[in-house]
N, C-alpha and C positions, 0 to 999 in steps of 0.2 A: 579655125581656131576661137576659142570663146573670151571673154575678157580676161579670166583668172589666167589662161593663159598665154595671155599678152601681158599680164601684170608680172605674174611669176610669183607666184605664192610663196616657193620657198628663198624668194628675196627677201620677206620679211625675217629678220632674226628674233622676231616673238616667239618664235617656237624654242628658243636658247632659255626664256624666261619661265617655260613652264615645268613646273615640278610634276614628281609622280603622284603627288597629292592633289595638285591642282586639277592634272589629267583625271583623275578619280572624281573629282568634283564636278566635271564639268557638265553640262546639259547633253544628256544622251539623244535627244532628238536628232533624227536624222537630217544629217548636213550634206551628203554628196548626193542627194534625191530632191532635185526639184520639180514640182508638178507642172508638167508645160500645158497650156489650156489655151484654148481658142476663145477669146471674149471680144465683145462689141467694141469699136473703138471711143465710141461716146460714151462707156461705162466705165473708162480709164481718166482719173485727173491729175494733176502737177503735184510734186511735193514742194510746199511753200518755205521748206528749208533749204532747197537746194540754190546755192547762191554762184554757182560755176557759170561761167558767159554760156550764152546759147549762139556759137558763130558757126559760118558757112552751112546753113540749114538748108539752102537752095543747093549747093553741091553735094549734100548728104543725099537730099531729094532725087536728084540725079540719079544716083547710085542706086539707090533703092529700086527706082523706077527701072533701071536697066536689069539688076540681077535679082531684086526683090529684097526682105528682109532678112540677112542672112544672121542677125544677132537678135533675139527676143529679148523685150524690155523686160525687165524686172518689177514686180509689184507686189504689195502685199494687201489683202483684203480687209478694207475699213470702209464701208459703207457709210455716206454721209450726203448731203445735201449735191454735192459736187459729182458726186460718183460711187462708184461701188470697188475700184481698185485704186491706190494710191500709189505713183510711181517712186521706185525707191533706188531704181536704174535705167537708163535711155531715155530720160527727156531730150536730147537732140533727136532722137530717132522718132521719137513723140512728136514733134514739131514738123520734123521734115513729111512725115505721114500725112499730118495736119495741112501742111502746105499742098501736097497732092491732092488732097481731097478739096481744097479749095479752089484748086486751078481745073477742078472737074473729071480726076482720073479717077477710075473705076479699080474694085478690085482692094479697096483697101479698107471696108467698112468693119471687117473682122480682122484681128491681129492676135498672132500668138505669142504668148506670156508666160514667163515663170512666175508662181506664186510661192515667195517666200516669207513665211511668217516669222515676225520680230516679238521678241519677249515684250519690249519696253520703248519708249519714245527715245532714249539714250542711244540704246543699240541700235535703232534706225537711221540717226543722224549719224554714225559711226560707220553703219552700212552704205551709207549715202556718198562719204568720203572715201572709203574703199572702192566702190563702184566706180569712181572717178580716177583713181590710183594711176589709169595707164596715160592719162593726158599731160599736154606739155603745157605748163602752170606758169601763170606771169606771177609777180612778187605780190601781188594784191590778193590773190588767190591762195598763195601758199600761208601767207599770214591768217587770212579767215580761217583755213581748214586748221592751224594750229591753235588760235583761237577757240574754235568748237570741240576740236578734240578736248582741250583742257578744261572745258566748260563740263561736258558730258564726263568726261573721266574722273574728274573731282566731285562731281556729284554721285555719281556710281560707288565711289570709293567710299563718299560720308553715308551711302545708305548700303555698305556692307556688301554690295554686289560684285560680282564678276563679269570678266568680258570673255564668252567664250571658256570658261576654264583659267585665266590668267587670274592671278592673285594681286590684285590690285591694292591689298592692305600691306603686303611685302615690298612691293616693288615701287620705285619712284615714278612719278606720274610723267616727267621729261622723257623718262626712258621709254616709256609705253608709245608715247607720242613720237618719239624718234623712231621707232620700230614702223609704226603705222604707216606712218609718211615715208618711210624709207629713206631716212636723209639722217646725217649725224646728231647727236648730241647736242654737239657746238651751236649747229645750224637753227636747231628749235631754241636754242637759248638765243640766239642772234634776234630770231624772227619775234620774239616775246620781248625782248628788248626795245624793237623797233615800235611795235604794237602798242607797248606801254608807255613809252616816252619821249618818242617823236611829235613834232609840233604837227598839226592838221594841213600846214601850210607844205611843210618838208614831205608830210606823207604822199600829198599830190604830186610833188614834184617824180618823187619814187615812183609812182603809178604811171607817171607819165613817162619815165624813162628819161629824165632830165639828171638825177643822180643815180648811181649803182647802190646796190645793196650794202658793199662794204662800206662806204661814204655814207649811208643812213645810218648804218650801226653805231659809227664812230661819233654821229652827230647825235644819235639818242642818249650818249652818256655826258653833253652836256646838259646843263639849267636850260631853261626856257626863254631865258634872257639872252643867254649864249648862243642859242640856235636861232634866236632872229636875226641875227646879223646875218647869216646865209638865206634867209627866205628871199630876197630881191638879190642876190648876186648872180651874174648873169650867167650863162650855160658859157662854158669854154669851148670853142669850136675846134677840132683838130684841123690843120690846113698843110697843105704841100709845102716841102721844105722848100726857104725863100732865099734870096741873096743874102748877103753877108748884109747890106747896106738896110735891108727891110727887117731882121731880126729884133729881140728887143734891145738893146745897148747900140742902137741905131745912131744917136746921138752923141755916144762918147765916139763910136767908128768915124763919125762924119770928123769930129775935131783931130782925131790924129790922122785923117786923109787932108784934112786942111793944113796941117802942119808939113810946109815944104821944105826940103833940105836944097841948098845952092845945086843948081846944077839938075835939079829933077822935076823939071816942071811939067812934064808928060809922064810922069810916075806917079801912081796911085798908091797910097799906103792904109794898110787892111788893119785895124785892129781885131785882133785874136783871142776872143774873151778868156779861153781855158788856157792860152799863154800867153798873158797882158804883159808879160816882162818881153816880150818880142815884137818887131813890125816888119810884117813880110813886106817885101817891096817888088812889085809887077809892073809891068807894062801892059795896061789897057784891063785888066781882070785880075779877081783874086783866086790864089788857089781853087776856091769852092766853085768859083765862076767856071775857072777850065776843067773841073773833073766834071761838073754837069755838062759839059759839050760833049763828054762820051761815053757816059754814064748811062745806065736806065733812069727813069723819073723817080723809080720806088728806092733807088740808093741814097742814102741821108748823107750828101756830100759834105756836110756841115762836119759831121764827125769826122768823116776820111779825111777832111782837109786838117782837122786838129793833130788826128793820130800821125799823119805824115810829117808834120812841122814837128811833131814829139820826137818823133824817128831820127830827123835831120839834127833836132838840140842834142839827143842824146849821142848821135854815132859820127854826125858829119856837122860839128860845129863851125867849123870854118866855111861851110859851103853855104850855111845860114849868112854869116856875116858878111861875105865877100860875094855871093852869086845872087843870082835872081831867075826866076822861073819866067819865061815870057808864053804867050798861049798857042805857040808854035809846038810847044813841048820839047825846047830846045835851052840847054843851058846857056846863060851868058853871062860874062863877067860886070860885075856890078858898075865897074869902072870903064866899061866900053859904050 
């Protein structure tokens, strides 16, 4: 299965924008035929416009060593001091084969490549992005893709050019970008706003996974001065549900617990934040602590305790006022 089958050409809704006229004006160069040629590895050189991360090269090299190169690289013939064939797709494969050569493995001096001519540098940079459309990408890569596509398509539109029959003069650039990236137009707008307005410090946090894309988009709507308030804001880590005495209202809960009524020296009073008008009296533990003894760790017992108390308030108000639950699960009269 080749790259286009993995990507799924018909996933691109770009075909919806092709009018009969634009199809007629399209370049009639054979596009379903790719020349497969064996060329010396040393005559191939990297594409300086490739911004994609080159990760897991050794793992890919191990696969190529085991079963061979299953998917040829794509190049365009462009002789220069670096070589004769410039990569337009397959730089990870190129690097993996280079690694095998460095390790002394034989049989990688000549490789099979597809030779695909490109009409201009704009088309080449767009081809480079489409050739990587199957990859799983982080937010930084998506932002870079959006920026490159916008830059190239804008230039092509200004120069009266078309993209393989797509009429750039009639359509919106953002719509074409959404089609090529296989994302929604809203997503493209968000990526553009983040790239244009987010402070560099916050962009770094986004790239490191410290803030989410949705958060970054909301921050991009603020002024640089307002965004500065969030630069040094510590990351909030998710923690396991804690006992009532450990949650954020702990001070107020402790104050309630210290208010002892006559004859209740052994009883603990727990403040329930969502039902602050009630004080639940228990012997030795709160409702949440009691539930925590018998329920799995992934159950949010704090929410469940609030829900139980709310039910008690709505349907058994007299029980809340006159009875208490001890840690054995038995009801006892509050006066006993």
